[in-house]
N, C-alpha and C positions, 0 to 999 in steps of 0.2 A: 804255691804251686806254679810252676813255670810251664809255658806253652809257646807255640809258634803260630804265626798267622799262616794257615795252609792255603787259603783262597780268599780273594776279595770278590764279594758278590756285587757290592755297590759302595757308594760313599757312606752308607749307613750300616751295611751288613757285611760281616766277615765270617769265615770258618776258622776255628782253632783246632789244633791237632791233639786235643785232649777231650775225653768224654766220661761217661759214667764209670768205665773201667778205672779211671784215674780219680774218681770221687767228685767229678764236676756235677753241680746241681743247677737247675733253672733258677735264675735270679742272681747267680754269682757274678761278681764284677771282676773285670780284668783291665789292667793298665797296659797299653801298648807302648813299647819303647824300643830304642836302639841304644847300644853301648857306643859311646863316642871315644874321644881320646883319653888317655891316662892323664890324670892331674897329680902333680907333685907339690908337696909343701914347699913354699919358697925359701924357708930357712933350713929345715932339716933335710930337704930333698927326698924325704920319704914319700912313697906312693900313697896317695889318698884314695886311689881306685879310679875306675873309669867313669867319665861323665855319662849320666843317664839322660838321654834326650827323649822326653815324653811326647808322644804323638796323639794320644787320645785314650778314652775310656769306653768300654763296651760292657753290656750286661747280657748274660746268657739267656737265650729265648728257648732253645730246643737242644736236647742232649741225646746223642747216640752213644754207642759203646766206645768208639775211638775218636769221636769228634763232636763238636758242638757249634751251633750258630749263635752269633752274638750281634747285638745292635747298639748303636750309639744312643745316648739319652735324649730326652726332650726337655726343653726349658720353656717356661711361660713367663712373659713379661707383659706389662700393661702398655697400651697405646692410647693416646688421647688425640683427637682430631676435632677441628671445627666442623660443626654439623653442616653449615651452609655458608662458606666464606664470601659468597656474592651478595647476600642480603644485608642491607645496612643495619637492620635491627639486631641480627645475629652477631654481626661484627662489633657493634657497640657494646652489647652485653656479654660477649664472649661465650655464647652457648657452645658447649662442647659435649662430646660423648667419650667415655673411657671404656675400653674393652680389653679382654685378655687375648694375647696372640701366643700360640704354641708353635715352637720351631723345633724341628728334628735336627740335632747337631750332626755335622758331617765330618768325616775323616778326609784328610788330603790323601788321595790315592793315585795321583798321576806319577809317571816315571820320574824319579829324582835325578837331579844334576849333581854338580860337585860342590856347590856352596852350602853353607850351614842351613839356610832356610829350606832348601830342597831336601835336606835330610829329615824334615818333619813329615814328609809324605809316607804313608803306610804302604809297606811292600810285603809280598809273600816272603816268609822267612824271618820277619820281625819277631821279636820276643814279646811275650805277654805274661804278666804276673797277676795272680789272683790277689785282689785287694779287698774283697768283700768277706762274706761269711765263709767260714772254713769248718 
């Protein structure tokens, strides 16, 4: 299923121009991308298609008839730190604590420039394709 970014609410939340009328369901994933330049086979000169510049992934949180809101994912990683780096006993024995840190992934949503890296920013009108359950 193809969609377009209709509005950027924040670096983590967007609105897509598809909804329940199009079969969208809560939990469905979309890949946000832009079509780049056409790539040709160096030998046959045959077109291989347009380069797909992937910008991010979102999961649908709420669905209305003609639109849905979607949010970036969260990832958890472990962080280890020295409990008290200023105490000599702690430093000698290396007392540490390990804990989980959850980070909300963010989309690049600033206005793009002309170079390739700037094309990675998510803009209204970017394409989105369902990549999850169908």
